[in-house]
Structures are given as C-alpha cells and as structure tokens.
DSSP file (Angstrom, degrees, kcal/mol; ACC not computed):
  #  RESIDUE AA STRUCTURE BP1 BP2  ACC     N-H-->O    O-->H-N    N-H-->O    O-->H-N    TCO  KAPPA ALPHA  PHI   PSI    X-CA   Y-CA   Z-CA
    1    1 A M              0   0    0      0, 0.0    69,-3.4     0, 0.0     2,-0.2   0.000 360.0 360.0 360.0 144.2   -8.1   -5.9   -5.5
    2    2 A N  B >   -A   69   0A   0     67,-0.2     3,-0.6     1,-0.1     4,-0.2  -0.514 360.0-103.8-101.8 173.7   -5.2   -3.5   -5.5
    3    3 A L  G >  S+     0   0    0     65,-1.7     3,-1.2    62,-1.5    63,-0.2   0.807 115.7  62.7 -70.4 -30.7   -4.5   -0.5   -3.3
    4    4 A K  G 3  S+     0   0    0     61,-0.6    -1,-0.2     1,-0.3    62,-0.1   0.857 107.0  45.3 -61.2 -34.5   -5.4    2.0   -6.0
    5    5 A L  G <  S+     0   0    0     -3,-0.6    -1,-0.3    60,-0.2    -2,-0.2   0.402  88.5 120.2 -88.3  -0.2   -9.0    0.6   -6.0
    6    6 A A    <   -     0   0    0     -3,-1.2     2,-0.3    -4,-0.2    -3,-0.0  -0.327  68.9-109.4 -72.0 148.5   -9.3    0.5   -2.2
    7    7 A E    >   -     0   0    0      1,-0.1     3,-1.3    -2,-0.0    34,-0.5  -0.608  37.1-107.7 -81.7 136.3  -12.0    2.4   -0.4
    8    8 A E  T 3  S+     0   0    0     -2,-0.3    34,-0.2     1,-0.2    -1,-0.1  -0.336  99.3  15.8 -62.1 139.1  -10.8    5.5    1.7
    9    9 A G  T 3  S+     0   0    0     32,-3.2     2,-0.4     1,-0.2    -1,-0.2   0.275  97.3 114.7  86.7 -10.6  -11.0    5.0    5.5
   10   10 A K    <   -     0   0    0     -3,-1.3    31,-0.8    31,-0.2     2,-0.4  -0.791  63.3-129.8-101.8 135.3  -11.3    1.3    5.4
   11   11 A E  E     +C   40   0B   0     -2,-0.4     2,-0.3    29,-0.2    29,-0.2  -0.671  29.4 179.5 -88.8 133.8   -8.6   -1.0    6.8
   12   12 A Y  E     -C   39   0B   0     27,-2.9    27,-2.9    -2,-0.4     2,-0.4  -0.821  27.2-119.9-123.9 161.6   -7.4   -3.8    4.6
   13   13 A I  E     -C   38   0B   0     58,-0.4    58,-2.4    -2,-0.3     2,-0.4  -0.893  30.6-117.7-103.3 136.9   -4.8   -6.6    5.0
   14   14 A I  E     -B   70   0A   0     23,-2.8    22,-3.4    -2,-0.4    56,-0.2  -0.580  29.6-178.7 -74.8 123.7   -1.8   -6.7    2.4
   15   15 A K  E     -     0   0A   0     54,-3.5     2,-0.3     1,-0.4    55,-0.2   0.860  62.7 -26.9 -90.2 -42.9   -2.0  -10.0    0.5
   16   16 A S  E     -B   69   0A   0     53,-1.6    53,-3.1    18,-0.1     2,-0.5  -0.988  45.4-134.8-164.8 159.9    1.1   -9.4   -1.6
   17   17 A I  E     -B   68   0A   0     -2,-0.3     2,-0.9    51,-0.2    51,-0.2  -0.985  19.4-162.7-122.3 119.7    3.4   -6.9   -3.2
   18   18 A E        +     0   0    0     49,-2.7     2,-0.3    -2,-0.5    50,-0.1  -0.729  32.8 133.5-111.5  84.6    4.5   -7.6   -6.8
   19   19 A T        -     0   0    0     -2,-0.9    -2,-0.1     2,-0.1    45,-0.0  -0.920  50.1-143.9-127.5 157.2    7.5   -5.6   -7.8
   20   20 A D  S    S+     0   0    0     -2,-0.3     2,-0.7     1,-0.0    -1,-0.0   0.258  76.8  94.6 -99.5  15.0   10.7   -6.6   -9.6
   21   21 A D     >  -     0   0    0      1,-0.1     4,-2.1     2,-0.0     5,-0.1  -0.893  53.2-168.7-108.5 110.7   12.8   -4.2   -7.5
   22   22 A E  H  > S+     0   0    0     -2,-0.7     4,-2.1     1,-0.2     5,-0.2   0.858  90.6  54.1 -69.7 -31.3   14.5   -5.7   -4.5
   23   23 A E  H  > S+     0   0    0      2,-0.2     4,-2.4     1,-0.2    -1,-0.2   0.925 109.5  47.5 -66.4 -43.7   15.6   -2.4   -3.1
   24   24 A L  H  > S+     0   0    0      2,-0.2     4,-2.4     1,-0.2     5,-0.2   0.881 111.3  51.8 -65.6 -38.9   11.9   -1.1   -3.3
   25   25 A D  H  X S+     0   0    0     -4,-2.1     4,-2.2     1,-0.2    -1,-0.2   0.914 111.4  47.3 -63.8 -40.6   10.7   -4.4   -1.6
   26   26 A A  H  X S+     0   0    0     -4,-2.1     4,-1.9     1,-0.2    -2,-0.2   0.883 111.9  50.2 -69.0 -37.9   13.3   -3.8    1.2
   27   27 A F  H  X S+     0   0    0     -4,-2.4     4,-1.2     2,-0.2    -2,-0.2   0.909 111.6  47.0 -66.0 -43.8   12.2   -0.2    1.5
   28   28 A L  H  X>S+     0   0    0     -4,-2.4     5,-2.9     1,-0.2     4,-0.6   0.869 110.7  53.7 -68.1 -34.4    8.5   -1.0    1.8
   29   29 A F  H ><5S+     0   0    0     -4,-2.2     3,-0.9    -5,-0.2    -1,-0.2   0.901 104.4  53.8 -64.0 -38.3    9.3   -3.7    4.3
   30   30 A S  H 3<5S+     0   0    0     -4,-1.9    -1,-0.2     1,-0.2    -2,-0.2   0.805 107.7  52.4 -66.9 -26.0   11.2   -1.2    6.5
   31   31 A L  H 3<5S-     0   0    0     -4,-1.2    -1,-0.2    -3,-0.2    25,-0.2   0.625 124.5-106.4 -75.7 -16.5    8.0    1.0    6.4
   32   32 A G  T <<5S+     0   0    0     -3,-0.9     2,-1.1    -4,-0.6    -3,-0.2   0.564  76.7 138.0  97.1  11.1    6.0   -2.0    7.6
   33   33 A C      < +     0   0    0     -5,-2.9     2,-0.3    -6,-0.2    -1,-0.2  -0.759  30.7 110.9 -95.6  91.5    4.4   -2.6    4.3
   34   34 A Y  S >  S-     0   0    0     -2,-1.1     3,-1.9    -5,-0.1   -20,-0.3  -0.945  72.7 -52.6-152.6 167.2    4.4   -6.4    3.7
   35   35 A S  T 3  S+     0   0    0     -2,-0.3   -20,-0.2     1,-0.2   -19,-0.1  -0.120 119.2  20.1 -47.9 136.5    2.1   -9.4    3.6
   36   36 A G  T 3  S+     0   0    0    -22,-3.4    -1,-0.2     1,-0.3   -21,-0.1   0.297  93.9 119.6  92.6 -12.5   -0.2   -9.8    6.5
   37   37 A E    <   -     0   0    0     -3,-1.9   -23,-2.8   -23,-0.1    -1,-0.3  -0.623  65.3-115.8 -90.7 147.6    0.0   -6.2    7.7
   38   38 A P  E     -C   13   0B   0      0, 0.0    16,-0.5     0, 0.0     2,-0.3  -0.541  34.3-176.9 -78.6 147.1   -3.0   -3.9    7.9
   39   39 A I  E     -C   12   0B   0    -27,-2.9   -27,-2.9    -2,-0.2     2,-0.4  -0.995  10.7-159.8-146.0 140.5   -3.1   -0.8    5.7
   40   40 A T  E     -CD  11  52B   0     12,-2.0    12,-3.0    -2,-0.3     2,-0.7  -0.978  16.8-134.4-126.1 132.4   -5.5    2.0    5.4
   41   41 A V  E     - D   0  51B   0    -31,-0.8   -32,-3.2   -34,-0.5    10,-0.3  -0.731  19.2-175.7 -84.1 118.1   -6.0    4.4    2.4
   42   42 A V  E     -     0   0B   0      8,-2.6     2,-0.3    -2,-0.7     9,-0.2   0.897  65.5 -18.0 -74.8 -47.5   -6.3    7.9    3.9
   43   43 A S  E     - D   0  50B   0      7,-1.5     7,-2.8   -35,-0.1     2,-0.5  -0.984  55.8-128.1-164.4 150.5   -7.0    9.6    0.6
   44   44 A H  E     - D   0  49B   0     -2,-0.3     5,-0.2     5,-0.2     2,-0.2  -0.912  28.3-174.2-106.2 130.1   -6.8    9.1   -3.2
   45   45 A L        -     0   0    0      3,-3.1    -2,-0.0    -2,-0.5     0, 0.0  -0.527  40.7 -92.8-113.8-177.8   -5.1   11.9   -5.1
   46   46 A K  S    S+     0   0    0      1,-0.2     3,-0.0    -2,-0.2    -1,-0.0   0.946 119.7  12.0 -70.8 -43.5   -4.7   12.3   -8.9
   47   47 A K  S    S+     0   0    0     14,-0.0    15,-1.7    15,-0.0     2,-0.3   0.297 134.3  14.5-115.9  12.6   -1.3   10.5   -9.3
   48   48 A S  E     - E   0  61B   0     13,-0.3    -3,-3.1    14,-0.1     2,-0.3  -0.962  63.5-128.8-165.5 176.4   -0.9    8.9   -5.9
   49   49 A C  E     -DE  44  60B   0     11,-2.6    11,-3.6    -2,-0.3     2,-0.5  -0.990  18.1-128.8-140.7 153.1   -2.7    7.9   -2.7
   50   50 A T  E     -DE  43  59B   0     -7,-2.8    -8,-2.6    -2,-0.3    -7,-1.5  -0.875  31.8-172.1-104.4 131.3   -1.8    8.5    0.9
   51   51 A V  E     -DE  41  58B   0      7,-3.2     7,-2.7    -2,-0.5     2,-0.5  -0.820  21.8-135.6-124.6 159.7   -1.8    5.4    3.2
   52   52 A S  E     +DE  40  57B   0    -12,-3.0   -12,-2.0    -2,-0.3     2,-0.5  -0.971  24.7 173.8-114.5 122.0   -1.6    4.7    6.8
   53   53 A I  E >   - E   0  56B   0      3,-2.2     3,-2.7    -2,-0.5   -14,-0.1  -0.997  65.1 -43.5-130.1 126.7    0.7    1.8    7.9
   54   54 A K  T 3  S-     0   0    0    -16,-0.5   -22,-0.1    -2,-0.5   -23,-0.0  -0.367 124.9 -23.4  49.8-119.7    1.3    1.2   11.6
   55   55 A D  T 3  S+     0   0    0     -2,-0.1    -1,-0.3    -3,-0.1     2,-0.2   0.360 122.3  81.7 -98.8   4.3    1.9    4.7   13.0
   56   56 A G  E <   -E   53   0B   0     -3,-2.7    -3,-2.2   -25,-0.2     2,-0.4  -0.698  61.9-142.1-114.4 165.1    3.0    6.5    9.8
   57   57 A R  E     -E   52   0B   0     -2,-0.2     2,-0.3    -5,-0.2    -5,-0.2  -0.969  24.0-179.1-121.1 137.8    1.4    8.1    6.7
   58   58 A Y  E     -E   51   0B   0     -7,-2.7    -7,-3.2    -2,-0.4     2,-0.5  -0.970  26.9-130.0-137.9 151.6    3.0    7.7    3.4
   59   59 A N  E     -E   50   0B   0     -2,-0.3     2,-0.4    -9,-0.2    -9,-0.2  -0.895  27.0-172.8-100.5 121.1    2.3    8.9   -0.2
   60   60 A I  E     -E   49   0B   0    -11,-3.6   -11,-2.6    -2,-0.5    -2,-0.0  -0.945  21.6-123.8-117.7 132.1    2.5    6.0   -2.7
   61   61 A D  E  >  -E   48   0B   0     -2,-0.4     4,-2.3   -13,-0.2     3,-0.5  -0.342  29.8-106.7 -73.4 159.7    2.3    6.7   -6.5
   62   62 A N  H  > S+     0   0    0    -15,-1.7     4,-1.6     1,-0.2   -58,-0.2   0.753 115.4  57.6 -60.4 -30.2   -0.4    5.0   -8.5
   63   63 A Q  H  > S+     0   0    0    -16,-0.3     4,-0.6     2,-0.2    -1,-0.2   0.922 112.5  41.2 -70.4 -39.8    2.0    2.4  -10.2
   64   64 A L  H >> S+     0   0    0     -3,-0.5     3,-0.7     1,-0.2     4,-0.6   0.862 109.8  59.4 -71.2 -33.5    3.2    1.1   -6.9
   65   65 A A  H >< S+     0   0    0     -4,-2.3   -62,-1.5     1,-0.3     3,-0.8   0.868 102.9  53.2 -60.6 -36.7   -0.4    1.2   -5.5
   66   66 A E  H 3< S+     0   0    0     -4,-1.6    -1,-0.3     1,-0.2    -2,-0.2   0.662 103.2  57.4 -76.1 -15.8   -1.4   -1.1   -8.3
   67   67 A A  H << S+     0   0    0     -3,-0.7   -49,-2.7    -4,-0.6     2,-0.7   0.539  89.0  86.5 -84.8 -10.3    1.4   -3.6   -7.2
   68   68 A I  E <<  - B   0  17A   0     -3,-0.8   -65,-1.7    -4,-0.6     2,-0.4  -0.843  68.2-159.9-101.3 111.2    0.0   -3.9   -3.7
   69   69 A T  E     -AB   2  16A   0    -53,-3.1   -54,-3.5    -2,-0.7   -53,-1.6  -0.744   5.0-157.4 -95.5 138.6   -2.6   -6.6   -3.6
   70   70 A L  E     - B   0  14A   0    -69,-3.4     2,-0.3    -2,-0.4   -56,-0.2  -0.778  19.4-115.2-112.4 155.8   -5.2   -6.6   -0.8
   71   71 A E              0   0    0    -58,-2.4   -58,-0.4    -2,-0.3   -56,-0.0  -0.638 360.0 360.0 -82.1 148.3   -7.4   -9.3    0.7
   72   72 A D              0   0    0     -2,-0.3    -1,-0.1   -60,-0.1    -2,-0.0   0.459 360.0 360.0 -84.0 360.0  -11.1   -8.7    0.2
C-alpha cells in the first residue's frame, strides 16, 4: 500500500521510497522520512496529503505519496 491510500490518523511504518531523484531522497531523509520510520497521515487533500513524521507535519503531493510504500 502507498501513502496516498493510507487511512487518516493511523500510524504506519515506511517500507520503502521509490524515487529516481537522489536530491529528493536526501531531502526526505533529512525530514526523517525513510524505511523503518513511523508515519501518520493527518489529512488527505485534493492534490496532496498532510503527514506527521517525528515531531513535524509536512504536506506531500500525491505523486510523491504514491512513491512511499507502507507496511500493512
């Protein structure tokens, strides 16, 4: 399952992030968004979703949300 399909308010563990952009991977890593870390979807919006990672909240567009795979 990917992040776009995740249920709001439920905590998931990130399984993998599949992007072809090394800079984007490094940026996500700096936010704490990497394999094995918990992530919670706060809300789904039309073109993006708001997530909680560690102590921060971030807005992630749907294309990136589809690249983040979660453990069931």
